[in-house]
C-alpha positions in Angstrom: -113.0 149.0 147.2 -111.9 152.5 146.5 -114.5 154.8 144.8 -112.6 157.5 142.9 -113.8 160.9 141.7 -116.1 160.9 138.8 -115.0 162.2 135.4 -117.5 163.6 132.9 -119.1 160.7 131.1 -121.3 162.4 128.5 -118.6 162.2 125.7 -117.3 158.9 126.9 -120.8 157.4 126.8 -121.4 158.8 123.3 -118.1 157.6 122.0 -118.5 154.1 123.6 -122.0 153.8 122.2 -120.6 154.4 118.7 -117.9 151.8 119.2 -120.5 149.1 120.0 -120.9 148.0 116.4 -120.1 144.7 114.7 -116.9 146.2 113.3 -115.5 146.9 116.7 -117.3 144.3 118.8 -114.7 141.6 118.5 -111.8 143.5 120.1 -113.5 146.1 122.2 -116.8 144.9 123.7 -117.6 141.9 125.8 -121.3 141.0 125.8 -121.9 138.6 128.6 -125.5 137.6 128.4 -127.4 139.1 125.5 -130.9 137.8 124.8 -133.1 138.5 121.8 -135.7 139.9 124.1 -133.4 142.4 125.9 -135.1 145.4 124.2 -138.5 144.3 125.3 -137.6 143.9 128.9 -140.1 145.4 131.3 -139.4 149.0 132.4 -139.3 150.1 136.0 -141.4 153.1 137.1 -138.1 155.0 137.9 -137.4 155.1 134.2 -139.2 158.3 133.4 -138.3 160.6 130.5 -136.0 162.4 132.8 -134.1 159.2 133.9 -134.0 157.5 137.2 -134.8 159.1 140.6 -131.8 159.6 142.9 -133.0 156.9 145.3 -133.0 154.4 142.5 -129.6 155.5 141.4 -128.2 154.8 144.9 -130.0 151.5 145.0 -128.6 150.4 141.6 -125.1 151.5 142.6 -125.3 149.5 145.8 -126.2 146.3 143.8 -123.4 146.8 141.4 -120.9 147.5 144.1 -122.0 144.4 145.9 -121.5 142.4 142.6 -118.0 143.9 142.1 -117.0 143.2 145.7 -118.3 139.6 145.4 -116.5 138.9 142.2 -113.3 140.4 143.6 -113.6 138.2 146.7 -114.5 135.1 144.6 -117.9 134.9 146.5 -120.0 133.1 143.9 -123.1 132.9 146.0 -123.3 136.7 146.6 -122.3 137.5 143.0 -125.1 135.2 141.7 -127.6 136.6 144.2 -127.8 140.0 142.5 -128.4 138.9 138.9 -131.8 138.9 137.2 -134.0 135.7 137.2 -133.6 135.5 133.4 -129.9 135.5 133.7 -129.9 133.0 136.6 -131.7 130.5 134.3 -128.7 130.6 131.9 -126.4 129.1 134.5 -126.7 125.9 136.5 -124.8 127.1 139.5 -123.4 130.2 141.1 -119.9 128.7 140.6 -120.5 128.4 136.8 -121.7 132.1 136.8 -118.6 133.3 138.6 -116.3 131.4 136.2 -118.0 133.1 133.2 -117.7 136.5 134.8 -114.0 136.0 135.6 -113.3 134.7 132.1 -115.2 137.4 130.2 -114.6 140.3 132.6 -111.2 139.9 134.3 -111.1 143.7 135.0 -114.0 143.3 137.4 -112.2 140.6 139.4 -109.1 142.8 139.3 -110.8 146.1 140.0 -108.8 148.6 142.0 -110.7 151.8 141.4 -114.4 152.0 140.7 -116.3 155.3 139.9 -119.9 155.4 139.1 -121.2 157.5 136.2 -124.7 158.3 135.2 -127.7 156.0 135.3 -129.0 156.3 131.8 -132.2 155.1 130.1 -131.2 153.2 126.9 -133.1 151.3 124.3 -132.2 148.1 126.3 -133.3 149.5 129.6 -131.7 151.2 132.5 -127.9 151.3 132.3 -125.4 152.3 134.9 -122.1 153.5 133.6 -119.1 152.4 135.7 -115.5 153.3 135.2 -113.1 150.6 136.4 -109.3 150.6 136.6 -107.6 147.3 137.0 -104.4 146.6 138.9 -102.3 147.6 136.0 -104.1 150.9 135.7 -105.9 150.0 132.5 -109.2 151.9 132.3 -112.4 150.1 131.4 -115.9 151.4 130.9 -118.6 149.0 132.1 -122.3 149.3 131.3 -124.4 147.4 133.7 -128.0 146.8 132.4 -130.3 146.6 135.4 -133.9 145.8 135.9 -136.2 145.7 138.9 -137.9 142.4 139.7 -141.5 142.1 140.8 -140.5 142.9 144.3 -138.8 146.1 143.1 -135.3 144.9 143.9 -132.7 145.9 141.3 -130.9 143.1 139.6 -128.1 143.0 137.0 -129.4 141.8 133.7 -126.3 142.2 131.5 -122.9 143.8 131.3 -120.9 145.3 128.5 -117.3 146.3 129.0 -115.1 148.4 126.8 -111.4 148.7 127.1 -110.6 152.4 127.1 -107.3 153.9 125.8 -104.8 154.3 128.6 -104.1 157.9 129.6 -100.6 159.0 129.8 -99.4 160.9 132.9 
């Protein structure tokens, strides 16, 4: 996987947050696994008023990179191993999970360039911004909601992807 240079995400994050409304949801946002209790998810100590600590940021990015690599390699067992227990309960097998991810998020399976943005505290919990370009060069903004289990290991709890406008050269 190639990790490209990071572009400023403050404006993209703000614009993307505004686009996640019912009016735009049908054509711009894929919500994979949204539960009614997402907003009440337990918070990790790293979620201070100032955001996550750098060590937590690196740990979260490693988990997401592992997920993306596993999906790209069609490694269902590894892809399923980094999701939250609540999310694991929604699927009967790792194969079923991988099928849903491939169907709802083809850009992850086809990712060619991945660049990590900020790790942000949101109303749903800690969210890692990730810019993904697929094999055709189409840019996507992915928001990985993560939480730490009882053992303190970061897990992926949800994913939101927004297709961004293609940039002309």
